[in-house]
C-alpha positions as CSV (number, residue, x, y, z in Angstrom):
1,M,-0.1,-0.1,-0.2
2,E,2.8,2.6,1.1
3,E,4.0,1.6,-2.6
4,Y,1.4,3.1,-4.0
5,L,1.0,5.9,-2.2
6,E,4.5,6.6,-2.5
7,K,3.9,6.2,-6.5
8,I,1.2,8.5,-6.4
9,K,3.0,11.2,-5.0
10,E,5.8,10.9,-7.4
11,L,3.3,11.3,-10.1
12,L,1.6,14.1,-8.3
13,I,5.0,15.6,-7.9
14,E,6.2,15.1,-11.1
15,Y,2.9,16.1,-13.5
16,T,1.4,18.6,-11.2
17,P,3.4,21.7,-12.2
18,N,2.5,20.7,-16.0
19,V,-1.1,20.3,-15.2
20,I,-1.3,23.8,-13.4
21,T,0.8,25.7,-16.4
22,A,-1.6,24.0,-18.8
23,L,-4.6,25.3,-17.0
24,I,-2.6,28.9,-17.0
25,I,-2.2,28.6,-20.4
26,L,-5.6,27.7,-21.4
27,I,-7.2,30.2,-19.3
28,V,-4.9,33.1,-20.6
29,G,-5.1,31.6,-24.1
30,L,-8.8,32.0,-23.9
31,F,-8.8,35.6,-22.5
32,L,-6.4,36.7,-25.3
33,I,-8.4,35.2,-27.8
34,N,-11.3,36.9,-26.5
35,I,-8.8,40.4,-26.8
36,V,-7.9,39.3,-30.4
37,I,-11.3,38.9,-31.7
38,K,-12.8,42.0,-30.3
39,S,-10.0,44.0,-31.5
40,S,-10.3,42.4,-35.4
41,K,-14.1,42.9,-35.2
42,K,-13.5,46.9,-34.3
43,I,-11.0,47.1,-36.8
44,M,-13.2,45.7,-39.6
45,I,-16.2,48.3,-38.5
46,K,-13.4,50.9,-38.7
47,R,-12.8,49.8,-42.1
48,G,-16.2,49.5,-43.3
49,V,-16.4,45.5,-44.0
50,D,-19.7,44.0,-44.4
51,L,-21.4,42.7,-41.2
52,T,-22.0,39.5,-42.8
53,L,-18.1,39.0,-43.6
54,Q,-17.4,40.5,-40.0
55,K,-19.3,37.6,-38.2
56,F,-18.0,34.9,-40.6
57,L,-14.2,36.1,-40.3
58,G,-14.6,36.5,-36.6
59,N,-16.2,33.0,-36.2
60,L,-13.4,31.3,-38.0
61,S,-10.5,33.1,-36.4
62,S,-12.0,32.0,-33.0
63,W,-12.2,28.3,-34.2
64,V,-8.2,28.3,-35.4
65,L,-6.9,30.2,-32.6
66,K,-9.0,27.8,-30.2
67,I,-7.6,24.8,-31.9
68,L,-4.1,26.3,-31.8
69,L,-4.3,26.8,-28.1
70,F,-5.8,23.1,-27.4
71,I,-2.4,22.2,-29.4
72,T,-0.2,23.9,-27.0
73,V,-2.0,22.7,-23.8
74,I,-2.1,19.0,-24.5
75,S,1.6,19.4,-25.5
76,K,2.6,21.3,-21.9
77,L,0.8,18.2,-20.7
78,G,3.5,15.9,-21.8
79,V,1.3,14.6,-24.9
80,A,4.0,15.0,-28.2
81,T,2.7,17.1,-30.9
82,T,4.5,14.8,-33.3
83,S,2.9,11.6,-31.7
84,F,-0.7,13.4,-31.6
85,A,-0.5,14.2,-35.5
86,A,0.6,10.5,-36.1
87,I,-2.4,9.6,-34.0
88,V,-4.6,11.7,-36.0
89,A,-3.1,10.6,-39.5
90,S,-3.5,6.8,-38.6
91,A,-7.4,7.5,-37.8
92,G,-7.8,9.9,-40.8
93,L,-10.1,7.7,-42.4
94,A,-12.5,7.0,-39.4
95,I,-12.1,11.1,-38.8
96,G,-12.9,11.9,-42.3
97,L,-16.0,9.7,-42.5
98,A,-17.0,11.1,-39.0
99,L,-16.7,14.8,-40.2
100,Q,-17.7,14.3,-43.5
101,G,-20.7,16.3,-43.1
102,S,-18.7,18.9,-40.9
103,L,-16.7,19.5,-43.8
104,A,-19.5,19.8,-46.4
105,N,-20.8,22.3,-44.3
106,F,-17.5,24.4,-43.8
107,A,-17.1,24.4,-47.6
108,G,-20.9,25.5,-47.4
109,G,-20.2,28.1,-45.9
110,V,-17.1,29.4,-47.8
111,L,-19.3,29.4,-50.9
112,I,-21.9,31.6,-49.2
113,M,-19.2,34.1,-48.3
114,I,-17.5,33.8,-51.9
115,F,-21.1,34.1,-54.0
116,R,-23.0,35.9,-51.4
117,P,-26.4,35.0,-52.3
118,F,-27.8,36.6,-49.1
119,K,-26.5,39.0,-46.5
120,I,-27.3,39.2,-42.6
121,G,-30.8,41.0,-42.8
122,D,-32.3,39.7,-45.9
123,L,-35.5,37.4,-45.7
124,V,-34.8,34.6,-47.0
125,E,-36.5,30.9,-47.9
126,A,-34.3,27.8,-47.8
127,Q,-34.5,24.1,-47.3
128,G,-38.5,24.8,-46.6
129,E,-37.8,27.6,-44.2
130,I,-38.3,31.4,-44.6
131,G,-36.6,33.8,-42.3
132,A,-34.2,36.7,-41.9
133,V,-30.8,35.7,-42.0
134,K,-29.4,36.4,-38.5
135,E,-26.1,34.7,-38.4
136,I,-23.6,33.3,-40.9
137,E,-21.3,30.7,-39.0
138,I,-18.5,28.4,-40.2
139,F,-21.1,25.3,-40.4
140,T,-24.3,26.8,-40.1
141,T,-26.7,29.5,-41.1
142,K,-29.1,30.9,-38.0
143,L,-32.5,32.6,-39.7
144,T,-35.1,34.1,-37.4
145,G,-38.2,33.0,-38.3
146,L,-41.4,35.1,-39.1
147,S,-42.9,33.8,-36.0
148,N,-39.7,35.0,-34.1
149,K,-38.3,31.1,-34.0
150,E,-34.7,30.6,-34.5
151,I,-33.9,28.3,-37.4
152,I,-30.7,26.8,-37.8
153,I,-29.7,25.3,-41.5
154,P,-26.3,23.6,-42.3
155,N,-24.3,25.4,-44.9
156,G,-23.7,22.4,-46.7
157,S,-27.8,21.7,-47.5
158,L,-28.3,25.6,-47.7
159,S,-25.4,26.3,-50.2
160,N,-26.4,23.2,-52.6
161,G,-30.2,23.9,-52.5
162,T,-32.4,26.6,-53.9
163,I,-32.4,30.2,-52.0
164,I,-35.2,32.9,-52.6
165,N,-34.1,36.0,-51.6
166,Y,-37.0,38.4,-50.9
167,T,-34.9,41.1,-49.8
168,V,-32.5,41.9,-52.6
169,E,-35.0,43.4,-55.3
170,G,-36.2,45.8,-52.7
171,T,-39.7,45.7,-53.7
172,R,-42.3,42.5,-53.7
173,R,-45.5,41.8,-55.6
174,V,-48.3,40.8,-53.3
175,D,-50.3,38.2,-55.7
176,L,-54.1,38.0,-54.3
177,I,-57.3,36.4,-55.5
178,F,-60.5,37.7,-55.0
179,G,-63.9,35.8,-56.7
180,V,-67.2,37.5,-57.5
181,S,-70.6,36.3,-58.8
182,Y,-71.1,36.0,-62.5
183,D,-74.0,38.4,-62.2
184,T,-71.3,41.3,-61.1
185,D,-70.5,43.8,-63.7
186,I,-66.5,42.8,-64.8
187,K,-65.7,46.5,-65.2
188,K,-67.4,47.8,-62.1
189,T,-65.6,45.0,-60.2
190,K,-62.1,46.1,-61.4
191,E,-62.9,49.9,-60.5
192,V,-63.6,49.0,-56.5
193,L,-60.5,46.5,-56.7
194,M,-58.2,49.1,-58.0
195,H,-59.2,52.2,-56.0
196,V,-58.8,49.6,-52.6
197,L,-55.1,49.4,-54.1
198,M,-54.4,53.0,-54.9
199,Q,-55.9,54.2,-51.7
200,H,-53.4,52.1,-49.6
201,P,-50.2,54.5,-48.6
202,K,-47.8,51.4,-48.6
203,V,-48.9,50.0,-52.3
204,L,-46.4,51.7,-54.6
205,K,-47.6,53.9,-57.9
206,D,-44.4,52.3,-59.7
207,P,-44.7,49.2,-60.8
208,A,-47.9,50.2,-60.9
209,P,-50.8,47.9,-59.6
210,A,-52.9,45.4,-61.8
211,V,-56.5,43.8,-61.5
212,M,-57.0,41.3,-64.2
213,V,-59.5,38.8,-64.5
214,S,-57.6,35.4,-64.1
215,E,-60.2,32.8,-64.7
216,L,-63.8,31.9,-65.1
217,A,-64.4,29.5,-62.3
218,D,-67.3,27.3,-61.6
219,S,-69.4,29.5,-59.3
220,S,-67.3,32.7,-59.5
221,V,-65.5,35.3,-61.7
222,N,-61.7,35.1,-59.9
223,F,-59.6,38.5,-60.2
224,A,-56.1,38.6,-59.9
225,V,-55.2,41.6,-57.8
226,R,-51.1,42.5,-57.9
227,P,-50.1,45.4,-55.9
228,W,-46.3,46.4,-55.4
229,C,-44.8,47.0,-52.1
230,A,-41.5,47.6,-50.4
231,S,-40.1,44.1,-49.1
232,A,-40.6,44.9,-45.5
233,D,-44.1,45.9,-46.0
234,Y,-45.6,42.8,-47.8
235,W,-47.1,41.3,-44.9
236,S,-49.3,44.5,-44.0
237,V,-50.2,45.1,-47.3
238,Y,-51.0,41.8,-47.9
239,F,-53.6,41.8,-44.5
240,D,-54.8,45.0,-45.4
241,I,-55.4,44.7,-49.0
242,T,-57.4,41.1,-48.0
243,E,-59.7,43.2,-45.2
244,N,-60.1,46.6,-47.4
245,T,-61.3,44.6,-50.4
246,K,-64.1,42.6,-48.5
247,I,-65.1,45.9,-47.2
248,A,-65.1,47.4,-50.3
249,L,-67.0,44.9,-52.1
250,D,-69.6,44.8,-49.4
251,E,-70.3,48.6,-49.8
252,A,-70.4,48.4,-53.9
253,G,-73.0,45.6,-53.2
254,I,-70.7,43.1,-55.4
255,E,-71.4,39.6,-54.1
256,I,-68.3,37.1,-52.8
257,P,-69.7,33.4,-53.8
258,Y,-69.4,31.1,-51.0
259,P,-71.0,27.3,-50.6
260,H,-74.7,27.2,-49.8
261,I,-76.4,24.2,-48.2
262,V,-80.1,23.6,-49.4
263,E,-82.0,21.4,-47.1
264,I,-84.9,19.7,-48.3
265,K,-87.7,18.4,-46.5
266,K,-90.4,15.9,-47.0
């Protein structure tokens, strides 16, 4: 028993200084990395670097510096970096397979930064999700959904899929369909619908809004209503025009067809 205790004591005496030194290096290293990242961010802001690029480069620099710090710490603990590299190399195939998705996401992040299909703040639709771009990281892109939920999409699938950017053009067209009775005068209906569009303060005059007969359906004449607005005003225009159209059609005595149930009693 005494031999074991003596051995443990020797090990503690031998390795404790290295462990303490490694911990100090780790703490100081993390502190310095934080200072470097903040300083580089300030420099990029002063030089007018795009916000999207700022966040991506900051994230990338943080990962690289932390990996270098990790290698420094394990070398201080007595693990030879050459031996560590040999272990990693010998397990290269397994690591490559395990990190295949992460590497694809990293490559996707680089492609996004090169081709710039969107930037922070843009409203985009991708991978079946719609949201404003919150942050572009090394492996993932974060969106803020329309109901204020956070959406995280891997950069690999994002860069290889279809991306719809609703912000980049600055304006959007609101596509609405309204059906009226076959007994209604088409010219009068178009005048009422156009009046609703022209009275809305957020509907643009250029491009001009349009009202057209789009379909002669089974029980209604359908009108395509196409106002244009700023991208940020899309949903307010969508809901306002829908509500105001119903009110205007009612005031004009224009019927909107809806299913009826006829009950026959014997």
